C-alpha positions in Angstrom: 20.7 -11.9 14.4 18.3 -14.6 13.0 20.9 -17.3 13.7 21.2 -16.2 17.3 17.4 -16.1 17.7 17.0 -19.6 16.1 19.5 -21.1 18.5 18.1 -19.3 21.5 14.7 -20.4 20.8 15.8 -24.0 20.2 17.7 -24.0 23.5 14.7 -22.6 25.3 12.4 -25.2 23.9 10.4 -22.6 22.0 11.1 -24.2 18.6 12.1 -27.6 17.3 15.7 -28.5 16.9 15.7 -29.0 13.1 17.7 -28.5 10.0 17.4 -24.7 10.3 18.8 -24.9 13.9 21.7 -27.0 12.8 22.4 -24.6 9.9 22.4 -21.6 12.3 24.9 -23.4 14.6 27.2 -24.1 11.6 27.0 -20.5 10.4 27.9 -19.1 13.8 30.7 -21.7 14.3 32.2 -20.7 10.9 32.1 -17.1 11.9 33.7 -17.7 15.2 36.5 -19.6 13.5 37.1 -16.7 11.1 37.2 -14.3 14.1 39.8 -16.6 15.8 41.9 -16.5 12.7 41.9 -12.8 12.5 42.9 -12.0 16.1 44.2 -13.8 19.2 41.7 -11.8 21.2 39.1 -14.4 20.2 41.2 -17.5 20.9 39.4 -18.3 24.2 35.9 -17.5 22.9 33.7 -20.5 22.6 30.1 -21.8 22.7 28.2 -22.8 25.8 28.0 -26.5 26.5 24.4 -26.5 25.2 25.3 -25.0 21.9 28.2 -27.4 21.7 25.7 -30.2 22.1 23.6 -28.8 19.2 26.8 -28.7 17.1 27.6 -32.3 17.8 24.0 -33.3 17.0 24.3 -31.5 13.7 27.7 -33.2 12.9 26.2 -36.6 13.7 23.4 -36.1 11.3 25.8 -35.1 8.5 28.0 -38.1 9.2 25.1 -40.5 9.9 
């Protein structure tokens, strides 16, 4: 639940978008992908546009 809290607080502007935020997004993205692999019920599940933006920021930091 900490990962959800971290992301929620970052999106609400209650905490800085930092390395911990990006780690939380990566962890939840990995878990979602595993769920999608286990069942087609999760195929259409995805992140909100705001969380997708955080994910892109994290990926840019890793590549940059």
